C-alpha positions in Angstrom: 101.1 100.2 111.4 99.4 99.1 114.6 101.2 99.8 117.9 101.8 96.7 120.1 104.0 95.7 123.0 107.1 95.8 120.8 106.4 98.9 118.7 105.3 102.3 119.7 104.4 105.0 117.1 102.9 108.4 117.0 102.2 110.4 113.8 100.8 113.9 113.5 100.8 116.3 110.5 99.2 119.7 110.0 99.0 122.5 107.4 100.1 125.1 109.9 98.6 128.5 110.5 99.9 130.1 107.2 100.0 127.7 104.3 96.8 126.8 102.4 97.8 123.1 101.8 99.9 120.5 103.4 102.8 119.6 101.2 104.2 117.0 103.7 103.8 113.3 103.1 104.8 110.3 105.1 105.5 106.6 104.8 105.1 103.9 107.4 105.5 100.2 106.6 106.3 97.0 108.6 107.3 93.5 107.5 106.2 90.6 109.6 108.1 87.3 109.8 107.1 84.3 111.8 104.2 86.2 113.3 106.4 89.1 114.7 107.2 92.4 113.2 111.0 92.7 112.9 111.5 95.3 110.1 110.1 98.8 110.0 110.6 101.6 107.5 109.3 105.1 108.0 109.9 108.3 106.0 108.8 111.9 105.6 108.9 114.1 102.5 108.5 117.9 102.7 107.5 119.4 99.3 109.1 122.7 98.6 106.5 125.5 98.6 108.7 127.9 96.7 108.3 125.7 93.6 105.3 125.0 91.4 104.2 121.6 92.7 105.8 120.8 96.0 102.9 118.7 97.2 103.0 116.6 93.9 106.8 116.1 94.3 106.6 114.9 98.0 103.6 112.6 97.1 105.5 111.1 94.2 108.6 110.5 96.3 106.5 108.6 98.9 104.6 106.6 96.2 107.9 105.5 94.6 109.1 104.4 98.0 105.9 102.4 98.4 106.4 100.8 95.0 109.9 99.8 95.9 108.7 98.3 99.2 106.0 96.2 97.4 108.3 95.0 94.7 111.8 94.6 96.2 111.7 94.4 100.1 111.4 90.6 100.5 114.1 90.0 97.9 116.5 92.3 99.9 115.7 90.8 103.2 116.7 87.3 102.0 120.3 88.5 101.5 123.0 88.7 104.1 123.4 92.1 105.8 119.9 93.3 104.9 120.4 96.9 106.2 123.5 97.4 104.1 121.7 96.1 101.0 118.8 98.4 101.7 121.1 101.4 102.0 122.4 100.5 98.5 118.9 100.2 97.2 117.8 103.5 98.7 120.7 105.3 97.1 119.6 104.0 93.7 116.0 104.8 94.5 116.7 108.4 95.4 118.4 108.9 92.1 115.3 107.4 90.3 113.0 109.7 92.2 115.1 112.7 91.4 115.1 111.7 87.7 111.3 111.2 87.7 110.7 114.6 89.3 112.9 116.4 86.8 110.5 115.3 84.2 107.6 117.3 85.8 106.4 120.4 84.1 107.9 123.4 86.1 110.1 122.9 89.1 108.9 120.4 91.7 111.2 119.7 94.7 111.0 117.7 97.9 113.0 116.4 100.7 113.0 112.8 101.7 114.3 111.3 104.9 114.1 107.5 105.4 114.6 105.5 108.6 114.8 101.7 108.8 114.8 99.8 112.2 115.8 96.1 112.3 116.7 94.1 115.4 118.5 96.9 117.3 120.2 98.5 114.2 119.1 101.4 112.2 119.8 102.8 108.7 119.2 106.4 107.4 119.0 107.6 103.8 118.3 111.3 103.4 118.2 114.3 101.0 117.1 117.8 102.1 116.6 119.5 105.4 114.0 117.4 107.1 115.5 115.7 110.2 115.8 112.4 111.9 116.8 112.4 115.6 117.7 109.6 118.0 116.9 110.4 121.6 118.9 108.1 123.8 118.2 106.8 127.3 114.5 107.9 127.5 114.1 105.8 130.7 111.0 107.6 132.0 108.8 106.9 129.0 110.1 103.4 128.9 108.9 102.8 132.4 105.6 104.6 132.0 104.9 102.4 128.9 105.5 99.3 131.0 103.2 100.6 133.7 100.3 100.7 131.2 100.7 97.0 130.4 99.9 93.9 132.4 102.5 92.7 134.7 103.1 89.5 132.7 103.7 91.5 129.5 106.2 93.7 131.3 108.2 90.8 132.7 108.2 89.1 129.3 109.5 92.2 127.4 112.2 92.8 130.0 113.2 89.2 129.9 113.6 89.3 126.1 115.4 92.6 126.2 117.6 91.6 129.1 117.7 95.1 130.3 116.2 97.5 132.8 114.8 100.9 132.0 116.7 103.6 133.9 115.5 107.1 134.7 118.2 109.0 132.8 118.2 112.4 131.2 117.8 112.1 127.5 120.5 112.8 124.9 119.5 114.0 121.4 121.5 113.0 118.3 120.8 114.4 114.9 121.2 111.5 112.4 120.8 113.5 109.2 122.8 116.3 107.7 121.0 119.6 106.8 121.4 120.1 103.1 120.8 123.8 103.4 122.7 127.1 103.1 122.6 127.7 106.8 123.7 124.1 107.5 126.8 124.7 105.4 127.5 128.0 107.3 127.2 126.2 110.6 129.8 123.6 109.5 132.1 126.3 108.5 131.7 128.0 111.9 130.2 131.2 110.4 126.8 130.6 112.1 125.8 129.1 115.4 122.9 126.6 115.4 120.7 129.2 117.0 121.6 131.8 114.4 120.9 129.3 111.7 117.5 128.4 113.1 116.4 132.0 112.9 118.3 133.1 109.7 116.3 134.6 106.8 118.0 132.1 104.4 117.2 129.0 106.5 114.8 127.7 103.8 117.5 127.8 101.0 118.4 124.2 100.2 121.7 123.0 98.7 120.2 119.6 97.9 116.8 118.2 97.3 115.0 115.9 94.9 113.6 117.2 91.7 115.7 120.4 91.0 119.2 119.3 89.9 120.5 116.3 88.1 123.1 115.4 90.6 122.0 114.3 94.1 124.4 113.2 96.9 122.3 111.4 99.6 123.3 111.3 103.2 123.7 107.8 104.7 124.2 106.6 108.2 124.0 103.3 110.1 124.1 102.6 113.8 122.5 100.8 116.7 119.8 101.6 119.3 118.4 100.4 122.6 114.8 99.6 123.4 114.6 102.8 125.5 115.7 105.0 122.6 113.1 107.1 120.8 113.3 108.2 117.1 111.9 111.5 115.9 111.3 112.4 112.2 110.2 115.9 111.6 109.9 118.6 108.9 111.4 122.0 109.3 108.0 123.4 110.3 108.5 121.7 113.6 112.3 121.8 114.4 112.8 125.4 113.2 110.7 126.5 116.2 112.9 124.9 118.9 116.5 124.2 119.7 117.7 120.6 120.1 117.8 121.1 123.9 114.2 122.3 123.9 113.1 119.4 121.8 114.8 117.0 124.3 113.4 118.6 127.4 109.9 118.7 125.9 110.0 115.0 124.9 111.3 114.0 128.3 108.6 116.0 130.0 105.9 114.5 127.8 107.1 111.0 128.5 106.7 111.6 132.2 103.1 112.3 131.7 101.9 110.2 128.7 102.3 106.5 127.9 101.5 106.7 124.2 103.5 108.4 121.4 100.4 109.4 119.4 99.4 111.8 122.2 102.9 113.2 122.3 103.1 113.7 118.5 99.7 115.5 118.5 101.0 117.7 121.4 104.3 118.6 119.5 102.4 119.6 116.4 100.1 121.9 118.4 103.1 123.3 120.2 104.7 124.3 116.9 101.5 125.9 115.7 101.1 127.9 118.9 104.8 128.9 118.7 104.2 130.6 115.4 105.5 128.3 112.7 105.0 129.4 109.2 105.3 126.1 107.5 103.6 122.7 107.4 104.3 120.5 110.4 104.9 116.7 110.5 106.1 114.8 113.5 106.7 111.0 113.6 107.8 109.3 116.8 108.9 105.6 116.8 110.3 103.2 119.4 111.1 99.5 119.1 111.2 97.3 122.2 113.1 94.6 120.4 114.2 91.1 121.4 117.9 90.8 121.6 119.6 88.0 119.6 120.5 85.6 122.3 123.0 83.8 120.1 124.8 87.0 119.2 124.8 87.9 122.9 126.4 84.6 123.8 129.0 85.0 121.0 129.8 88.5 122.2 130.2 87.4 125.8 132.4 84.4 124.7 134.8 86.6 122.6 134.9 89.2 125.4 135.9 86.4 127.8 138.7 85.3 125.4 140.0 88.8 125.2 140.1 89.3 128.9 141.9 86.0 129.4 144.3 86.2 126.5 147.8 85.6 127.7 146.7 84.2 131.0 148.2 80.8 131.8 
């Protein structure tokens, strides 16, 4: 994936200071139509070091996702409501990956967190305790990115987006559920998020791929703005920081840097220096997309009707 004026991306992964091998794998693919990239899928898989072949499991999960992409993506995109159809496909695929991993000799488990971006809408399919975040209203980084481009490019992107980047404090939203023992305890009110982050059982998963026959994937859909930033990360990163610290760090980095690759490298180094004991993977993604002018006009028209309903 090559960054351009509509797509920003940064990816960094590291073994960490303790582990001997990196059991994290990642996936990044884009589909181009009419000369523009409109559809992007990214994912991270964190192999479980407590089992025999965690790296083989995460690599297999990503390779099966790549196989699906090559064989089925274009067929799905031709249908109505492509994101909903992809969600259905991902649910089936996760079951297939799980079944495949169960056939490995010994126990081989992995997480898998998948994010799809398409024209201002996102879809998430997820199993395990890796995370996907949406950081909203990252106005500073949006503006800095524009400053690094030629004036004509800036004006064109703003015209297509029909928006202005505002310098607003970021808000972080976790789009995935933690399939872990501590995650369950937080939901039940028995642990705070801070206690869960430092708990000795934080690595105990309640769901992953390759260990049990039955897998219930987490699914979510929503929308995003061009100023929003997406973060995918393994627990080797997020276990070192609170959500507030992640938000503050990202906002601070966006004030200084214009490219997400530099930011991703910095975050991985920060986790290393902070004493993480696991592999670290950080993937940052932003889509400065062109809004659908027809949809915008329809929305405005129906809003007008609602406002004027009952008025003679």
